[in-house]
MARBA-3410 file (N, C-alpha, C, O; in Angstrom, 1 decimal):
224
-30.3,28.9,-13.5,-30.2,28.1,-12.2,-28.8,27.5,-12.1,-28.3,26.9,-13.1 ~ -28.2,27.6,-10.9,-26.9,27.0,-10.7,-26.9,25.5,-10.8,-27.9,24.8,-10.5 ~ -25.8,24.9,-11.4,-25.7,23.5,-11.5,-25.6,22.8,-10.2,-24.9,23.3,-9.3 ~ -26.3,21.7,-10.0,-26.3,21.1,-8.7,-24.9,20.4,-8.4,-24.3,19.9,-9.3 ~ -24.5,20.6,-7.1,-23.3,19.9,-6.7,-23.6,18.4,-6.5,-24.6,18.0,-5.9
-22.8,17.5,-7.1,-23.0,16.1,-7.0,-22.1,15.5,-5.9,-20.9,15.6,-6.0 ~ -22.7,14.8,-4.9,-21.9,14.3,-3.8,-22.2,12.8,-3.7,-23.4,12.4,-3.7 ~ -21.2,12.0,-3.5,-21.4,10.5,-3.3,-21.0,10.2,-1.8,-20.0,10.6,-1.3 ~ -22.0,9.6,-1.1,-21.8,9.2,0.3,-21.5,7.7,0.3,-22.3,6.9,-0.2 ~ -20.4,7.3,0.9,-20.1,5.9,1.0,-19.9,5.4,2.4,-19.0,5.8,3.1
-20.9,4.6,2.9,-20.8,4.1,4.3,-21.6,2.8,4.3,-22.7,2.8,3.8 ~ -21.0,1.8,5.0,-21.8,0.5,5.0,-22.9,0.5,6.0,-23.7,-0.4,6.1 ~ -23.0,1.6,6.9,-24.1,1.7,7.8,-25.2,2.6,7.1,-25.0,3.8,7.1 ~ -26.2,2.0,6.7,-27.2,2.7,5.9,-27.9,3.8,6.6,-28.2,4.8,6.0 ~ -28.1,3.6,7.9,-28.8,4.6,8.7,-27.9,5.9,8.8,-28.4,7.0,8.6
-26.6,5.7,9.0,-25.7,6.8,9.1,-25.6,7.5,7.7,-25.5,8.7,7.6 ~ -25.5,6.7,6.7,-25.4,7.2,5.3,-26.6,8.1,5.0,-26.5,9.2,4.4 ~ -27.8,7.6,5.4,-29.0,8.4,5.2,-29.0,9.7,6.0,-29.5,10.7,5.5 ~ -28.4,9.6,7.2,-28.3,10.8,8.0,-27.4,11.9,7.4,-27.7,13.0,7.4 ~ -26.2,11.4,6.9,-25.3,12.3,6.2,-26.0,12.9,5.0,-25.8,14.1,4.7
-26.7,12.1,4.2,-27.4,12.7,3.0,-28.4,13.7,3.4,-28.5,14.8,2.7 ~ -29.1,13.5,4.5,-30.1,14.6,4.9,-29.4,15.9,5.3,-29.9,16.9,5.0 ~ -28.3,15.7,6.0,-27.5,17.0,6.3,-27.0,17.7,5.1,-27.1,18.9,5.0 ~ -26.5,16.9,4.1,-25.9,17.5,2.9,-26.9,18.2,2.1,-26.6,19.2,1.4 ~ -28.2,17.8,2.2,-29.2,18.5,1.4,-29.6,19.8,2.0,-30.4,20.6,1.5
-28.9,20.1,3.2,-29.1,21.4,3.8,-28.1,22.5,3.3,-28.2,23.6,3.8 ~ -27.2,22.1,2.4,-26.3,23.0,1.9,-27.0,24.2,1.2,-28.1,24.0,0.6 ~ -26.4,25.4,1.2,-27.1,26.5,0.6,-26.8,26.6,-0.9,-26.4,27.7,-1.4 ~ -27.0,25.5,-1.6,-26.8,25.5,-3.0,-27.5,24.2,-3.5,-27.8,23.3,-2.7 ~ -27.9,24.1,-4.8,-28.5,22.9,-5.3,-27.5,21.7,-5.1,-26.3,21.8,-5.4
-28.0,20.6,-4.6,-27.2,19.4,-4.4,-27.9,18.1,-4.7,-29.1,18.0,-4.5 ~ -27.1,17.2,-5.3,-27.6,15.9,-5.6,-26.8,14.9,-4.8,-25.5,14.9,-4.9 ~ -27.4,14.0,-4.0,-26.6,13.1,-3.2,-27.0,11.7,-3.5,-28.2,11.3,-3.6 ~ -26.0,10.8,-3.7,-26.2,9.4,-3.9,-25.5,8.6,-2.8,-24.4,9.0,-2.4 ~ -26.1,7.6,-2.4,-25.6,6.7,-1.3,-25.1,5.4,-1.9,-25.9,4.8,-2.7
-24.0,4.9,-1.5,-23.5,3.6,-1.8,-22.9,3.0,-0.5,-22.3,3.7,0.3 ~ -23.2,1.7,-0.3,-22.9,1.1,1.0,-21.7,0.1,0.9,-21.6,-0.7,1.8 ~ -20.9,0.2,-0.1,-19.8,-0.7,-0.3,-18.6,0.0,-1.0,-18.9,0.6,-2.0 ~ -17.4,-0.1,-0.5,-16.3,0.6,-1.1,-16.0,0.2,-2.5,-15.7,1.1,-3.3 ~ -16.0,-1.1,-2.8,-15.8,-1.5,-4.2,-16.8,-1.1,-5.1,-16.5,-0.7,-6.3
-18.1,-1.1,-4.7,-19.1,-0.5,-5.6,-19.0,1.0,-5.8,-19.2,1.5,-6.9 ~ -18.5,1.7,-4.8,-18.2,3.1,-4.9,-17.1,3.3,-6.0,-17.2,4.2,-6.8 ~ -16.1,2.5,-5.9,-15.0,2.6,-6.9,-15.5,2.4,-8.3,-15.2,3.1,-9.3 ~ -16.4,1.4,-8.5,-17.0,1.1,-9.8,-17.8,2.3,-10.3,-17.7,2.7,-11.4 ~ -18.6,2.9,-9.4,-19.4,4.0,-9.7,-18.5,5.2,-10.1,-18.8,5.9,-11.1
-17.4,5.5,-9.4,-16.5,6.6,-9.7,-15.7,6.4,-11.0,-15.3,7.3,-11.6 ~ -15.4,5.1,-11.3,-14.8,4.8,-12.6,-15.8,5.1,-13.7,-15.4,5.5,-14.8 ~ -17.0,4.8,-13.5,-18.0,4.9,-14.5,-18.5,6.4,-14.7,-18.7,6.8,-15.8 ~ -18.5,7.1,-13.6,-19.0,8.5,-13.6,-18.1,9.4,-12.8,-18.1,9.3,-11.6 ~ -17.3,10.1,-13.5,-16.3,11.0,-12.9,-16.8,12.4,-12.7,-16.0,13.3,-12.4
-18.0,12.6,-12.8,-18.6,14.0,-12.7,-19.0,14.4,-11.3,-19.7,15.4,-11.1 ~ -18.7,13.6,-10.3,-19.0,13.9,-8.9,-18.0,15.1,-8.5,-16.9,15.1,-8.9 ~ -18.6,15.9,-7.6,-17.8,17.0,-7.1,-17.1,16.7,-5.8,-16.2,17.3,-5.4 ~ -17.7,15.7,-5.1,-17.1,15.4,-3.8,-17.6,14.0,-3.4,-18.7,13.5,-3.7 ~ -16.7,13.3,-2.6,-17.0,12.0,-2.0,-16.8,12.1,-0.5,-15.8,12.6,0.0
-17.8,11.5,0.3,-17.6,11.4,1.7,-17.6,9.9,2.0,-18.6,9.2,1.7 ~ -16.5,9.4,2.5,-16.4,7.9,2.7,-16.0,7.5,4.2,-15.2,8.2,4.8 ~ -16.7,6.5,4.7,-16.3,6.0,6.0,-14.9,5.4,6.0,-14.6,4.8,5.0 ~ -14.2,5.6,7.0,-12.8,5.0,7.0,-12.8,3.5,7.2,-11.9,2.9,6.8 ~ -13.8,3.0,7.9,-13.8,1.5,8.2,-15.0,0.9,7.5,-16.2,1.1,7.9
-14.7,0.2,6.4,-15.8,-0.6,5.7,-15.2,-2.0,5.3,-14.0,-2.1,5.1 ~ -16.0,-3.0,5.2,-15.5,-4.3,4.8,-14.9,-4.2,3.4,-15.4,-3.5,2.5 ~ -13.9,-5.0,3.2,-13.2,-5.2,1.8,-12.4,-3.9,1.4,-11.2,-4.0,1.4 ~ -13.1,-2.8,1.1,-12.5,-1.6,0.7,-12.8,-0.5,1.6,-14.0,0.0,1.6 ~ -11.9,0.0,2.4,-12.1,1.1,3.3,-12.0,2.4,2.7,-11.8,2.5,1.5
-12.3,3.5,3.4,-12.2,4.8,2.9,-10.8,5.1,2.4,-10.6,5.8,1.3 ~ -9.8,4.7,3.1,-8.4,5.0,2.7,-8.0,4.1,1.5,-7.3,4.6,0.6 ~ -8.5,2.9,1.5,-8.4,2.0,0.3,-8.9,2.7,-1.0,-8.4,2.7,-2.0 ~ -10.1,3.3,-0.8,-10.8,4.0,-1.9,-9.9,5.2,-2.4,-9.8,5.4,-3.6 ~ -9.4,5.9,-1.4,-8.5,7.0,-1.8,-7.3,6.5,-2.6,-7.0,7.1,-3.7
-6.7,5.5,-2.2,-5.5,4.9,-2.9,-5.9,4.4,-4.3,-5.2,4.6,-5.3 ~ -7.1,3.8,-4.4,-7.6,3.3,-5.7,-7.9,4.4,-6.7,-7.5,4.3,-7.8 ~ -8.5,5.5,-6.2,-8.7,6.6,-7.0,-7.4,7.3,-7.5,-7.3,7.7,-8.7 ~ -6.5,7.4,-6.6,-5.2,7.9,-7.0,-4.5,7.1,-8.0,-3.9,7.6,-9.0 ~ -4.5,5.8,-7.9,-3.9,4.9,-8.8,-4.5,5.0,-10.2,-3.9,4.8,-11.2
-5.8,5.3,-10.2,-6.5,5.4,-11.5,-6.6,6.9,-12.0,-7.2,7.2,-13.0 ~ -5.9,7.8,-11.3,-5.8,9.2,-11.7,-7.2,9.8,-11.8,-7.5,10.6,-12.7 ~ -8.1,9.4,-10.8,-9.4,10.0,-10.8,-9.3,11.1,-9.7,-9.2,10.8,-8.5 ~ -9.4,12.3,-10.1,-9.2,13.5,-9.2,-10.5,14.0,-8.7,-10.9,15.1,-9.1 ~ -11.1,13.3,-7.7,-12.3,13.8,-7.1,-12.0,14.0,-5.6,-11.6,13.0,-5.0
-12.2,15.2,-5.0,-11.9,15.4,-3.6,-12.7,14.4,-2.7,-13.9,14.2,-3.0 ~ -12.1,13.9,-1.7,-12.7,12.9,-0.8,-12.5,13.3,0.6,-11.3,13.6,1.0 ~ -13.5,13.3,1.4,-13.5,13.5,2.8,-13.7,12.2,3.6,-14.6,11.5,3.3 ~ -12.8,11.9,4.5,-13.0,10.7,5.3,-13.9,11.1,6.5,-13.7,12.1,7.1 ~ -14.9,10.2,6.7,-15.8,10.3,7.9,-15.5,9.1,8.8,-15.5,8.0,8.3
-15.3,9.4,10.1,-14.8,8.3,10.9,-15.3,8.5,12.4,-15.4,9.6,12.9 ~ -15.5,7.3,13.0,-15.7,7.3,14.5,-14.4,7.4,15.2,-14.4,7.6,16.4 ~ -13.3,7.2,14.5,-12.0,7.3,15.1,-11.4,8.6,15.0,-11.4,9.3,14.0 ~ -10.8,9.1,16.1,-10.2,10.4,16.1,-8.7,10.3,16.6,-8.1,11.3,17.0 ~ -8.1,9.2,16.4,-6.7,9.0,16.7,-5.8,9.7,15.7,-6.1,9.6,14.5
-4.8,10.4,16.2,-3.9,11.1,15.2,-3.3,10.2,14.2,-3.2,10.6,13.0 ~ -3.0,8.9,14.5,-2.5,8.0,13.6,-3.4,7.8,12.4,-2.9,7.8,11.2 ~ -4.7,7.6,12.6,-5.6,7.4,11.5,-5.8,8.7,10.7,-5.9,8.6,9.5 ~ -5.8,9.8,11.4,-5.9,11.1,10.7,-4.7,11.3,9.7,-4.9,11.6,8.6 ~ -3.5,11.0,10.2,-2.3,11.1,9.4,-2.4,10.2,8.2,-2.0,10.6,7.1
-2.8,8.9,8.4,-2.9,8.0,7.3,-3.9,8.5,6.2,-3.5,8.4,5.0 ~ -5.0,9.0,6.7,-6.0,9.5,5.7,-5.5,10.7,4.9,-5.6,10.7,3.7 ~ -4.9,11.7,5.6,-4.4,12.9,4.9,-3.2,12.5,4.0,-3.0,13.1,3.0 ~ -2.3,11.6,4.5,-1.2,11.2,3.7,-1.6,10.5,2.4,-1.0,10.6,1.3 ~ -2.8,9.8,2.5,-3.3,9.1,1.3,-4.0,10.0,0.3,-4.3,9.6,-0.8
-4.2,11.3,0.8,-4.8,12.3,-0.2,-6.2,12.8,0.2,-6.8,13.5,-0.6 ~ -6.6,12.5,1.4,-7.9,13.0,1.8,-7.9,14.5,1.9,-6.9,15.1,2.2 ~ -9.0,15.1,1.5,-9.1,16.6,1.5,-9.7,17.1,2.9,-9.8,18.3,3.1 ~ -10.2,16.1,3.7,-10.7,16.5,5.0,-11.0,15.2,5.8,-10.9,14.1,5.3 ~ -11.2,15.5,7.1,-11.4,14.4,8.0,-12.5,14.8,9.0,-12.3,15.8,9.8
-13.7,14.2,9.0,-14.8,14.6,9.8,-15.1,13.5,10.8,-15.6,12.4,10.4 ~ -14.9,13.7,12.1,-15.4,12.7,13.1,-16.9,12.6,13.0,-17.6,13.5,12.8 ~ -17.4,11.4,13.3,-18.8,11.1,13.3,-19.5,11.8,14.5,-20.8,11.8,14.5 ~ -18.8,12.3,15.4,-19.4,13.1,16.5,-19.6,14.5,16.1,-20.1,15.3,16.9 ~ -19.2,14.9,14.9,-19.3,16.3,14.5,-20.8,16.8,14.4,-21.6,16.0,13.9
-21.1,18.0,14.8,-22.4,18.6,14.7,-22.7,18.8,13.2,-21.8,19.1,12.4 ~ -24.0,18.7,12.8,-24.4,18.9,11.4,-23.9,20.2,10.8,-23.4,20.3,9.7 ~ -23.9,21.3,11.6,-23.5,22.6,11.1,-22.0,22.6,10.8,-21.6,23.2,9.8 ~ -21.2,21.9,11.6,-19.8,21.8,11.4,-19.5,21.0,10.2,-18.5,21.3,9.4 ~ -20.3,19.9,10.0,-20.1,19.1,8.8,-20.4,19.9,7.5,-19.6,19.7,6.5
-21.4,20.7,7.5,-21.7,21.5,6.4,-20.6,22.5,6.1,-20.2,22.8,4.9 ~ -20.0,23.1,7.2,-18.9,24.0,7.0,-17.7,23.3,6.4,-17.0,23.8,5.5 ~ -17.4,22.1,6.8,-16.3,21.3,6.3,-16.5,21.0,4.8,-15.6,21.2,4.0 ~ -17.7,20.6,4.4,-18.0,20.3,3.0,-17.8,21.6,2.2,-17.2,21.5,1.1 ~ -18.3,22.7,2.6,-18.2,23.9,1.9,-16.7,24.3,1.7,-16.4,24.7,0.6
-16.0,24.1,2.7,-14.5,24.5,2.6,-13.8,23.6,1.6,-13.0,24.1,0.8 ~ -14.1,22.3,1.6,-13.5,21.4,0.7,-13.9,21.7,-0.7,-13.1,21.6,-1.7 ~ -15.2,22.0,-0.9,-15.7,22.3,-2.2,-15.0,23.6,-2.8,-14.9,23.8,-4.0 ~ -14.6,24.5,-1.9,-13.9,25.7,-2.3,-12.4,25.5,-2.5,-11.7,26.4,-2.9 ~ -11.9,24.2,-2.3,-10.5,23.9,-2.5,-9.7,23.8,-1.3,-8.5,23.6,-1.4
-10.2,24.1,-0.1,-9.5,24.0,1.1,-9.4,22.6,1.6,-10.0,21.7,1.1 ~ -8.5,22.4,2.6,-8.4,21.1,3.4,-9.0,21.4,4.7,-8.8,22.4,5.4 ~ -9.8,20.4,5.2,-10.5,20.6,6.5,-10.1,19.5,7.5,-10.1,18.3,7.3 ~ -9.8,20.0,8.7,-9.6,19.2,9.9,-10.2,20.0,11.1,-9.9,21.2,11.1 ~ -10.9,19.4,12.0,-11.3,20.2,13.2,-10.1,20.7,13.9,-9.0,20.0,13.9
-10.2,21.8,14.7,-9.1,22.4,15.3,-8.4,21.4,16.3,-7.2,21.4,16.3 ~ -9.2,20.6,17.0,-8.5,19.7,18.0,-7.7,18.6,17.3,-6.7,18.2,17.8 ~ -8.2,18.2,16.1,-7.4,17.2,15.3,-6.1,17.8,14.7,-5.1,17.1,14.7 ~ -6.2,19.1,14.3,-5.0,19.8,13.8,-4.0,19.7,14.9,-2.8,19.4,14.6 ~ -4.4,20.0,16.2,-3.4,20.1,17.3,-2.8,18.7,17.5,-1.6,18.6,17.7
-3.7,17.6,17.5,-3.2,16.3,17.8,-2.2,15.8,16.7,-1.1,15.3,17.0 ~ -2.5,16.1,15.4,-1.7,15.7,14.3,-0.4,16.4,14.4,0.7,15.8,14.2 ~ -0.4,17.8,14.6,0.9,18.5,14.7,1.7,18.0,15.8,3.0,17.9,15.7 ~ 1.1,17.6,17.0,1.9,17.1,18.1,2.5,15.8,17.7,3.7,15.5,18.0 ~ 1.7,14.9,17.1,2.2,13.6,16.7,3.3,13.7,15.7,4.3,13.0,15.8
3.1,14.5,14.7,4.1,14.7,13.6,5.4,15.3,14.2,6.5,14.9,13.8 ~ 5.3,16.2,15.2,6.4,16.8,15.8,7.2,15.7,16.6,8.4,15.7,16.5 ~ 6.5,14.8,17.2,7.2,13.7,18.0,7.9,12.8,17.0,9.0,12.3,17.3 ~ 7.2,12.4,15.9,7.8,11.5,14.9,9.0,12.1,14.3,10.0,11.4,14.0 ~ 9.0,13.4,14.1,10.1,14.1,13.4,11.4,14.0,14.3,12.5,14.2,13.7
11.2,13.8,15.6,12.4,13.7,16.4,12.9,12.3,16.6,13.9,12.1,17.2 ~ 12.2,11.3,16.0,12.6,10.0,16.0,13.7,9.8,15.0,13.7,10.4,13.9 ~ 14.7,8.9,15.3,15.8,8.6,14.3,15.2,7.9,13.1,14.4,7.0,13.3 ~ 15.6,8.3,11.9,15.2,7.7,10.7,16.3,6.8,10.1,16.4,6.6,8.9 ~ 17.3,6.4,11.0,18.4,5.6,10.6,18.3,4.2,11.3,17.9,4.2,12.4
18.6,3.2,10.6,18.5,1.9,11.1,19.6,1.6,12.1,20.6,2.4,12.1 ~ 19.4,0.7,13.0,20.4,0.4,14.1,21.8,0.2,13.5,22.8,0.5,14.2 ~ 21.9,-0.3,12.3,23.3,-0.6,11.7,23.9,0.7,11.2,25.1,0.7,10.8 ~ 23.2,1.8,11.2,23.7,3.1,10.7,23.3,3.4,9.3,23.7,4.4,8.8 ~ 22.6,2.5,8.6,22.2,2.7,7.2,21.1,3.6,7.2,20.3,3.7,8.1
20.9,4.4,6.1,19.8,5.3,6.0,18.5,4.5,5.8,18.6,3.3,5.4 ~ 17.4,5.1,5.9,16.1,4.4,5.8,15.9,3.9,4.4,16.6,4.4,3.4 ~ 14.9,3.0,4.2,14.7,2.4,2.9,14.2,3.4,1.8,13.5,4.3,2.2 ~ 14.5,3.2,0.6,14.1,4.0,-0.5,13.0,3.3,-1.3,13.3,2.5,-2.1 ~ 11.7,3.6,-1.0,10.6,2.9,-1.6,9.9,3.8,-2.6,9.9,5.0,-2.5
9.4,3.2,-3.7,8.6,3.9,-4.7,7.3,4.2,-4.1,6.8,3.7,-3.1 ~ 6.6,5.1,-4.8,5.2,5.5,-4.4,4.3,4.3,-4.4,3.4,4.2,-3.6 ~ 4.5,3.4,-5.4,3.6,2.2,-5.5,3.9,1.3,-4.4,3.0,0.7,-3.8 ~ 5.2,1.2,-4.0,5.5,0.3,-2.8,4.9,0.9,-1.5,4.4,0.1,-0.7 ~ 4.9,2.2,-1.4,4.2,2.8,-0.2,2.7,2.5,-0.2,2.2,2.2,0.8
2.1,2.6,-1.4,0.7,2.3,-1.4,0.4,0.8,-1.0,-0.5,0.5,-0.3 ~ 1.2,-0.1,-1.6,1.0,-1.5,-1.3,1.3,-1.8,0.2,0.6,-2.6,0.9 ~ 2.3,-1.1,0.7,2.6,-1.3,2.2,1.5,-0.8,3.0,1.2,-1.5,4.0 ~ 0.8,0.3,2.7,-0.3,0.8,3.4,-1.5,-0.2,3.4,-2.1,-0.4,4.4 ~ -1.7,-0.8,2.2,-2.8,-1.8,2.1,-2.4,-3.1,2.8,-3.3,-3.7,3.4
-1.2,-3.5,2.8,-0.7,-4.6,3.6,-1.0,-4.4,5.1,-1.4,-5.3,5.8 ~ -0.7,-3.2,5.5,-0.9,-2.9,6.9,-2.4,-3.0,7.3,-2.7,-3.4,8.5 ~ -3.3,-2.7,6.4,-4.7,-2.8,6.7,-5.2,-4.3,6.5,-6.4,-4.5,6.7 ~ -4.3,-5.2,6.2,-4.7,-6.6,6.2,-5.2,-7.1,4.8,-5.8,-8.2,4.7 ~ -5.0,-6.3,3.8,-5.4,-6.7,2.4,-4.6,-7.9,1.9,-3.4,-8.0,2.1
-5.3,-8.8,1.2,-4.6,-9.9,0.5,-4.0,-9.4,-0.8,-4.4,-8.3,-1.2 ~ -3.2,-10.2,-1.5,-2.7,-9.8,-2.8,-3.8,-9.5,-3.8,-3.7,-8.5,-4.5 ~ -4.8,-10.3,-3.8,-5.9,-10.2,-4.7,-6.7,-8.8,-4.4,-7.0,-8.1,-5.3 ~ -6.9,-8.6,-3.1,-7.6,-7.3,-2.7,-6.8,-6.1,-3.1,-7.3,-5.1,-3.6 ~ -5.4,-6.2,-2.9,-4.6,-5.1,-3.2,-4.6,-4.8,-4.7,-4.7,-3.7,-5.2
-4.6,-5.9,-5.5,-4.7,-5.8,-7.0,-6.0,-5.1,-7.4,-6.0,-4.3,-8.3 ~ -7.1,-5.5,-6.8,-8.4,-4.9,-7.1,-8.4,-3.4,-6.8,-8.9,-2.6,-7.5 ~ -7.9,-3.0,-5.6,-7.9,-1.7,-5.2,-7.1,-0.8,-6.1,-7.5,0.3,-6.5 ~ -5.9,-1.2,-6.4,-4.9,-0.4,-7.2,-5.1,-0.6,-8.7,-4.5,0.1,-9.5 ~ -5.9,-1.6,-9.1,-6.2,-1.7,-10.6,-5.0,-2.3,-11.3,-4.7,-2.0,-12.4
-4.2,-3.2,-10.6,-3.1,-3.8,-11.2,-3.2,-5.4,-11.1,-4.1,-5.8,-10.4 ~ -2.3,-6.1,-11.7,-2.4,-7.6,-11.6,-1.8,-8.1,-10.3,-1.0,-7.4,-9.7 ~ -2.2,-9.3,-9.9,-1.6,-9.9,-8.7,-0.1,-10.1,-8.9,0.6,-10.1,-7.9 ~ 0.3,-10.4,-10.2,1.7,-10.6,-10.4,2.5,-9.3,-10.1,3.6,-9.4,-9.6 ~ 1.9,-8.2,-10.5,2.6,-6.9,-10.2,2.7,-6.7,-8.7,3.7,-6.2,-8.2
1.6,-7.0,-8.0,1.6,-6.9,-6.5,2.7,-7.7,-5.9,3.4,-7.3,-5.1 ~ 2.8,-9.0,-6.4,3.8,-9.9,-5.9,5.2,-9.3,-6.1,6.1,-9.4,-5.3 ~ 5.4,-8.7,-7.3,6.7,-8.1,-7.7,7.1,-7.0,-6.7,8.2,-7.0,-6.3 ~ 6.1,-6.1,-6.4,6.4,-5.0,-5.5,6.6,-5.5,-4.1,7.5,-5.0,-3.4 ~ 5.9,-6.5,-3.7,6.0,-7.1,-2.3,7.4,-7.7,-2.2,8.1,-7.6,-1.1
7.9,-8.4,-3.2,9.2,-9.0,-3.2,10.3,-7.9,-3.1,11.3,-8.0,-2.4 ~ 10.0,-6.7,-3.7,10.9,-5.6,-3.6,10.9,-5.0,-2.2,12.0,-4.6,-1.7 ~ 9.8,-5.0,-1.6,9.7,-4.5,-0.2,10.4,-5.4,0.7,11.2,-5.0,1.6 ~ 10.3,-6.7,0.5,11.0,-7.7,1.4,12.5,-7.5,1.3,13.2,-7.5,2.3 ~ 13.0,-7.3,0.0,14.4,-7.1,-0.2,14.9,-5.8,0.5,15.9,-5.7,1.2
14.1,-4.7,0.3,14.5,-3.4,0.8,14.5,-3.4,2.3,15.3,-2.7,2.9 ~ 13.5,-4.1,2.9,13.4,-4.0,4.4,14.1,-5.2,5.0,14.1,-5.4,6.3 ~ 14.6,-6.1,4.2,15.3,-7.3,4.7,14.4,-8.2,5.6,14.8,-8.5,6.7 ~ 13.3,-8.5,5.1,12.3,-9.3,5.8,11.9,-10.5,5.0,12.2,-10.6,3.8 ~ 11.1,-11.4,5.6,10.7,-12.6,4.9,9.2,-12.8,4.9,8.6,-13.6,4.1
8.5,-12.1,5.8,7.0,-12.3,5.8,6.3,-10.9,5.8,6.9,-9.9,6.0 ~ 5.0,-11.0,5.5,4.2,-9.7,5.4,4.1,-9.1,6.8,4.3,-7.9,6.9 ~ 3.9,-9.9,7.8,3.8,-9.4,9.2,5.1,-8.7,9.6,5.1,-7.6,10.1 ~ 6.2,-9.3,9.3,7.5,-8.7,9.6,7.8,-7.5,8.8,8.3,-6.5,9.3 ~ 7.3,-7.5,7.5,7.5,-6.3,6.7,6.8,-5.1,7.3,7.3,-4.0,7.3
5.5,-5.2,7.7,4.8,-4.1,8.3,5.4,-3.7,9.6,5.5,-2.5,9.9 ~ 5.8,-4.7,10.4,6.5,-4.4,11.7,7.7,-3.5,11.5,7.9,-2.5,12.2 ~ 8.6,-4.0,10.6,9.8,-3.2,10.4,9.6,-1.8,9.8,10.2,-0.9,10.2 ~ 8.6,-1.8,8.9,8.2,-0.4,8.3,7.8,0.5,9.4,8.1,1.7,9.4 ~ 7.0,0.0,10.4,6.6,0.8,11.5,7.8,1.3,12.3,7.9,2.4,12.8
8.7,0.3,12.6,9.9,0.7,13.4,10.8,1.8,12.7,11.3,2.6,13.4 ~ 10.8,1.7,11.4,11.6,2.7,10.6,10.8,3.9,10.3,11.4,4.9,9.7 ~ 9.6,4.0,10.7,8.7,5.1,10.4,8.6,5.4,8.8,8.7,6.5,8.4 ~ 8.5,4.3,8.1,8.4,4.4,6.6,7.0,4.9,6.3,6.0,4.3,6.7 ~ 7.0,6.0,5.6,5.7,6.7,5.2,4.9,7.1,6.4,3.6,7.1,6.2
5.5,7.4,7.5,4.7,7.8,8.7,4.0,6.6,9.4,3.0,6.8,10.1 ~ 4.5,5.4,9.2,3.9,4.2,9.8,4.3,4.0,11.2,3.8,3.0,11.8 ~ 5.1,4.8,11.8,5.5,4.5,13.2,4.3,4.6,14.1,3.4,5.3,14.0 ~ 4.4,3.7,15.1,3.3,3.6,16.1,3.5,4.6,17.2,2.7,4.7,18.1
END
């Protein structure tokens, strides 16, 4: 008998999580599905048990979102494919998710058959986006690529480390230093050190100004 595929569903709406689980059990292979309703609890579960084959996570959850979970897994070098499930279909959010390492993006309006196809494709090693989202993202990326990446003074854009990019993304989502430290598995002192570096690199004094300037400069695709 084939080994069952193990899937973790992470969504703070229990009814929707149950619905996804029911659909996933329709896969044409043995499958075990576990539901967790909190992003931080999901991180604890995935740190404890790395034998999952796939994670489906809601993009918007209290405390730790789906993108936060992606960044936390990356920081801990836990290589489990994760698909973002979202009620949002804005190109900006899709880009953020895929840039953070998502293997797919499934709108909550997706039909069950399409969701199963997406899951199968990701399990086979592919990346999944619905055709209309591919078009929106390509259009958005094309527009951003035509924007100047030079500051008004003529200097080139800031040179940030991968850790600074992760912290900047979490700052944009409104995370406190403590929450950022929990997500990335580092100390608050380390978070403060990197934020100080961001302030110097972007020539700002506040977190709000830091995010605003990063958007203006299209740092890490943060342009609005």
